[in-house]
C-alpha positions, 0 to 999 in steps of 0.5 A: 500500500502506497503512502497515499493509500495509507493516509486516506481515511474513510469517515463515512458512517464512522462518526468522524468529523471532517476538518473545518473548511479553510479559505486558502487564498492570500486575501483571506490569510488561509483561515477557516471560513467561519473565522473569516466570516467572524472577522468581517462581522466584527469589521462591519460592527466597528465600521458602523459605530465609526461612521455613526460617531462622526455624525453624532459627535464630530460634525455637529460640533464643528471640529476636525478629527485627525488624519485623512478623515479630518481633511475630508471633514474640513472639505465638507464644512467649506464646500458641502462635499460629504466626507463619505464620498471623499473617503471613498474616493481617497481610500479606493486607490489607496486600498488598490495600492495596499493590495499590490504592495502591502498585503491582500488580506489587509487591503481587502479588510481595509476596503471593506471597513472604509466602505462600511464607514462611508456608507453608514456616514452617508445614510445617517447624514441624509437621514435615511437612518434617522439618529437626529435625537441622538446627536450631541451638540455641546453647549457648555461641556464642549470637551465631551464630544471630542472625548466620546468621538476620540474614544470610539475612534481609538476603539476602532483603530485598535481592533482594526489593527489587531485584525490586520486591517486599518481605518484607511488613509494615512494608516495604509501608508504607515503599514507600507512603511513599516513593511518596507522599512521596519526601523523607520518610525512612522509616528513622526510622519503621522504626527506631522499630518495631524499637526497640519490638520489641527492648524488648518482647522483653526482657519477652516472653522473660523469661516462660516459658509452660510454667512461668509463671516470669519470669526477666529476661534481656537476651540476647533483646534483644542477639540482636535487635539483632545480627539487625537490624544483620546484616540491614540490613548485608547487605541494604544491600550487596545493594541498593547494593553491586553496582555500587560503584566508586571515582571518581578525579578527576585534575588533571594536565598529562599527560592524553594519556598517562594517558587512553591508559593508562586505556583500555589497562590498565584498559579504562575510559573517562574524562571530560576537562575543562579547568581553571585553577589558582587559585594558579598560573593554569596550565591543567590537564586534569581526568580523571574516571574511575570504576573497579571496586574491584579496579582502584584499586591499578592506577590508582594505579600509573599515576598514580605515573608522572606528576609534577605530578598531583593526585588525589582518590578518592571511593567511589561506592555505586551506578552507573546505566547503562553500567559494565563489571564485573569479568567483562567486564574479565577476559574482555578480559584472558584473550583478550589473554593468549591472543592472540585479537584480532579481524581480526588487529588488534594489541591494544596501542595499538588503543584503538578495537579495545578499545572495540569489543570491550568493547562486544560483550562488554557486549552479550553479557553483557546478553543473557545476563542478560536470558535468565537473570536469575540471582542475580548480585547475591549472587555478586558479593559474593564 
């Protein structure tokens, strides 16, 4: 029997489940069909709230957001040419550019997002979808529209970048530059564009097209700055903050006791190394452990029990690979409190059980995430 025959399995009538169908094209990233559908449903949702936020918070309060859409908004203010049409005219050729020179999946997702945002903006603006009672035109609390609009924008930026997409405009150039010249910091180019938009908005919104009056006012500039800051801050949290933690570097003579408590109380592992004190010449152990932010005080409590222990703490902005989140740890704690222990093994003092059980929880969470691919990035903020 040749290799082809050996590897052939007949699943008819056997109850075996065929593997999930995958879309094997460059523009879909060789993902299962269900995953692709969920990706685009998520982009649809983000695009909808993006377009609506411009109509509810930005346009009624006469200020310009950042980037290409900020330029489009100023065009609309001066000449009445809708931002929805402007964004489509600009982003379609940019997406073609991205398709050829950047990444096909990135280009297709960005195109889809930009079309959804533009269409919903036009539908709400022309009152095909009437949301007039939700429009927020600030009277005294001027800063709130910029904060709300910026938060929505940052939410959209973060999730689209996480999904290998973008909101279009300048972001497409940023992706191209980061691919061709990874060491080049595109931040300064983006900052320069946003600074120009901010400065020009001072003159644009000083002019009233209806009356022809020219009334200089710094309010649009201030709102633009607040919008940009809020958007960048929220977007950065979405992109980098989901796996934030704290790294403990512990130098101690009590490594055995501390590592047992790390496993038992914090349900984390650690890396142990040997070290020699330069001044004393004494041999010490170094324990390196990354924990979740909510576990920092618990870790400090453990360390306070042991004298001659020196510790440094560092903020870890992102982790790659295996890092147990709060959900997994809480699951372990709940089962422990309920007395649920597999194979009737005692929980306390059984580090192998803890390790095996957490591996099972982790695998189950990974399976659920792959099936649903939900908005855990957003929910983990809370």
